[in-house]
C-alpha positions, 0 to 999 in steps of 0.5 A, spaced: 914 546 568 917 548 575 917 555 573 911 555 570 907 552 576 911 556 581 909 563 578 902 561 577 902 559 584 905 565 587 900 570 583 894 566 585 896 566 592 897 574 592 891 575 588 887 570 593 890 574 599 888 581 596 881 578 595 880 577 603 883 583 605 878 587 610 873 591 607 866 594 609 860 596 605 861 604 603 869 603 603 872 606 596 877 601 592 882 605 589 882 603 581 887 607 577 888 608 570 896 606 570 898 601 565 903 598 570 897 596 574 894 592 568 897 586 569 895 585 576 888 587 574 888 582 568 890 577 573 885 578 578 879 578 572 883 571 570 882 568 577 875 570 577 874 567 570 878 561 572 874 559 578 867 561 575 869 556 569 871 550 574 864 551 578 860 552 571 864 545 568 861 541 575 854 544 574 854 543 566 856 535 567 851 534 572 845 538 570 846 536 563 847 529 564 841 529 568 836 533 563 839 528 558 837 522 562 831 524 565 824 526 562 822 530 568 828 534 568 828 535 561 821 538 561 823 542 567 830 544 567 831 546 559 826 551 559 828 554 566 835 554 563 833 558 557 829 563 562 836 564 566 840 565 561 836 571 558 835 574 565 840 580 565 847 579 569 844 586 573 838 581 575 843 576 578 847 581 582 841 585 585 839 578 588 846 575 590 850 581 592 846 582 599 847 575 601 854 575 600 856 581 603 852 579 609 856 572 609 862 576 609 861 583 612 868 584 614 872 582 608 872 583 600 870 576 599 862 578 599 863 582 593 868 577 590 863 572 590 858 576 588 862 577 581 864 570 581 857 568 581 855 573 576 860 570 571 858 563 573 851 565 570 854 568 564 858 561 562 854 555 565 848 555 561 851 554 554 855 549 557 849 545 560 846 545 553 852 543 550 852 537 555 845 535 554 845 536 546 851 531 546 848 526 551 841 526 548 844 525 541 849 519 543 849 514 538 845 507 539 851 503 538 855 506 544 849 505 548 848 498 546 856 497 548 854 499 555 849 495 556 853 489 553 859 490 558 854 491 563 856 498 565 854 501 572 851 508 571 857 511 573 861 507 568 856 509 563 857 516 565 865 517 565 867 511 560 862 513 554 857 519 555 862 525 558 868 523 553 863 523 547 861 530 550 868 532 551 869 535 544 863 539 543 863 541 551 870 544 550 868 548 544 863 551 548 867 552 554 871 557 549 866 561 547 863 561 554 869 564 556 870 569 550 863 571 551 864 572 559 869 577 558 863 582 555 860 582 562 866 583 566 865 590 566 858 589 569 861 583 574 866 587 577 862 594 577 857 592 582 851 597 585 848 595 591 844 600 596 846 606 592 853 604 593 858 602 587 863 597 588 869 597 583 873 591 584 880 590 582 880 588 575 880 589 567 873 590 567 873 596 572 879 599 568 875 599 562 869 602 566 873 607 569 877 609 562 870 610 558 868 614 564 874 619 564 874 618 556 881 616 556 883 613 549 890 612 551 887 607 557 882 604 552 888 602 548 892 599 553 886 595 555 885 592 548 893 590 548 892 587 555 886 583 552 890 581 546 895 578 551 890 575 555 887 571 550 893 569 547 895 566 554 889 562 555 889 560 548 896 557 549 896 555 556 889 552 556 884 551 550 889 549 545 892 543 549 884 541 551 882 542 543 888 537 542 887 532 547 879 532 546 881 529 539 882 522 542 874 522 544 872 523 537 869 517 534 873 517 528 879 521 530 884 521 525 890 525 522 886 529 517 882 532 522 887 533 528 887 541 528 894 542 531 901 539 532 902 537 539 901 543 543 908 545 547 904 545 554 902 538 553 909 536 551 911 539 557 906 536 562 908 529 558 915 530 559 915 532 566 916 526 571 912 528 577 906 530 573 906 523 569 907 520 576 901 524 579 897 523 573 898 515 574 896 515 581 889 519 579 888 514 574 889 508 578 884 511 584 879 513 579 879 506 576 879 502 582 873 507 585 870 505 578 871 497 579 869 497 586 862 500 584 862 495 578 863 489 583 858 492 587 852 493 582 854 487 578 848 482 578 848 476 574 843 476 568 841 483 570 843 489 566 844 496 570 839 501 570 839 507 566 839 513 570 832 515 568 829 509 571 832 510 577 830 517 578 823 515 576 822 510 582 825 515 587 821 521 585 814 521 582 813 525 576 806 527 577 808 529 584 814 533 581 809 537 576 804 538 582 810 541 586 812 546 581 805 548 579 804 550 586 810 554 586 809 557 580 802 559 582 804 562 588 810 566 585 805 569 580 800 571 585 806 574 589 809 578 583 802 580 581 800 583 588 807 586 588 806 589 582 799 591 583 801 595 589 807 599 586 805 600 579 800 602 574 797 597 569 799 603 564 806 601 566 805 594 565 803 595 558 808 599 557 813 594 559 810 589 555 811 593 549 818 594 550 819 587 551 816 586 544 821 591 541 827 588 544 824 581 542 824 583 535 831 586 535 833 579 537 829 575 532 832 580 526 839 579 529 839 572 530 836 571 523 842 575 520 847 572 524 845 565 522 845 567 514 852 570 515 855 565 520 852 558 518 855 557 511 862 560 514 862 555 519 861 550 515 866 552 510 871 553 516 869 546 519 871 542 513 878 545 513 882 543 519 888 547 517 883 553 516 880 551 523 887 551 526 888 558 523 881 561 525 880 559 532 884 564 535 882 569 531 875 568 533 877 567 540 879 574 540 873 577 537 869 573 541 873 575 548 874 582 545 869 587 550 864 590 546 864 596 551 870 598 548 867 599 541 861 603 545 865 610 545 866 609 537 858 608 536 856 614 541 861 618 537 858 616 530 851 616 532 852 623 535 856 626 529 851 623 523 845 624 527 843 616 526 837 613 529 839 610 536 834 604 536 837 601 529 845 603 530 845 600 538 842 594 536 848 590 533 851 591 540 846 586 543 849 581 538 857 582 538 859 578 544 854 572 543 854 571 535 860 567 536 856 561 539 853 560 532 859 560 529 863 556 534 857 550 534 857 550 527 865 549 526 864 544 532 858 540 528 862 540 522 868 537 525 864 532 529 861 529 523 863 521 522 868 520 516 864 514 513 858 519 512 863 524 509 866 518 505 859 516 502 857 524 500 864 524 496 863 517 493 856 519 491 859 526 488 853 530 491 854 537 490 851 544 490 844 545 493 843 537 494 850 537 498 847 543 503 840 540 504 842 533 504 848 533 508 851 540 511 845 543 514 842 537 517 849 535 520 850 541 523 842 543 525 843 540 532 849 544 534 846 550 530 840 550 535 844 549 541 848 555 538 842 560 536 839 558 543 845 561 547 846 567 542 839 569 543 839 568 550 845 572 550 842 577 546 837 578 551 842 579 557 846 584 553 840 588 551 842 591 558 848 594 556 847 595 549 841 599 549 844 604 554 851 607 551 855 612 554 862 616 553 863 621 558 857 625 559 854 623 553 849 618 554 844 615 549 838 610 551 835 606 546 827 604 546 827 597 549 826 592 555 834 592 556 834 600 557 828 600 562 832 595 566 838 598 566 836 605 568 831 603 574 837 598 576 842 604 576 837 608 581 835 602 585 828 602 583 826 595 585 819 594 583 821 597 576 827 592 575 822 586 578 817 588 573 822 588 567 825 581 569 818 578 569 816 581 563 823 578 560 822 571 563 815 571 560 817 573 553 823 567 553 818 562 556 813 564 550 819 564 545 822 557 548 815 554 547 814 556 540 821 556 537 826 552 541 822 547 544 820 545 537 827 545 534 830 541 540 825 536 538 826 536 531 834 535 532 832 528 536 827 526 532 830 527 525 837 530 525 841 525 529 846 519 527 842 514 530 836 514 525 
């Protein structure tokens, strides 16, 4: 444990020190394709991902619970999340990179924070939806127990709501991190003010290998990614999944996926770690006890968050302010587009949005047909889940950019249709949201319900329609919504593929945004992002909002 902690600490110090070295915009950061540099590049990317994951975790716990407890936040934030997770990474970078560079004009912290911010936008939305969905479907008996015990809102959150959300959150953290590697190339290769900033990392290495058509370097990148995935599976996610078992309502030996992970045992056997854990636990318990005494009143039950929130902020006032902000934004964007673009251009971009929307719909439908039955089968077999989970993590984390050269060569060699054969690239990194959520849903089914199904000997079509599909439906909606948002986001990468000097461009809104982002034409980029947001709003109202309502009204264990 000493060597492990000291090693990680030393590498983190070296990496963070290099992140703060002097840097000015326009200065070239040297990236080489030497395989000996790959371990250092990989650690830079891992550190950025770790920082982004920690920030995303804090945001998801706060925002997810807020949306689940407050109707005002639910009506405003959930549709906003659906829009934000569909906005391309390049759109967030275009907004954030300039302010960060101005905040840190003389060091590399500006581009580093811009890259971390972009990674957060690729991780956080799915995690927020996971926490929201879990707390929204909290069993009634747990809420009643909290009322009987007169728990304050903080105790309710940390003793009941967050623990109940932990298993599903950890599974969604895994798929978020894995899918985040898909965007690592875009995050570490930043375009700003007609300048290209390539930060040291495995994403920049992949970008340079593809640009140089270096197959050997691509092979080294694939090998490094495999090692990285195995490391964070063993050091982080496998212990977390094992630890999360104790938060399930019906956790037993049959559904414990792993033996005690060696890292967890190492922590358990280390005296200093045990001492530190006890001190932190005592501090948390004392803090919660203090607030419990403070808020405890005779014969008065604690108020839930939504009631407190409604007194502090009037819903009508919030809706009015949001409406005014929305109208002002529409006016400013309309004026901006009218001054810089023609009506013909606007109609053409709306058509491109329709093309991309059709691609996303077909891809989500195909992935659902494939992964829902497979996820149900895996989730019902704990031993199989133990074997398959690392494989799924690797497939989800595998940067699809490394497949682009093969796709380009096949399309050129066989003269294939670019619009059809580049479409699957949009879903390569995000389809795993569906599979992971289905597996998580099957492992979260109360064992009493499973026993009841076995005792009644329900099988065949009735088993699927009355048990399996209704049980995983809330989890499927969360996964499909995240996969759809990720597919919109990935369209900027998938609709424009390159291999050396060969460049293939598909018809779609993602290609439109990517091409004009590369040339720095902000009016066209803004138009593309606005149209994409409008499509997402309409689809959210027509599909996802209704499906979420169905999950809370018809498909939870409180009915």
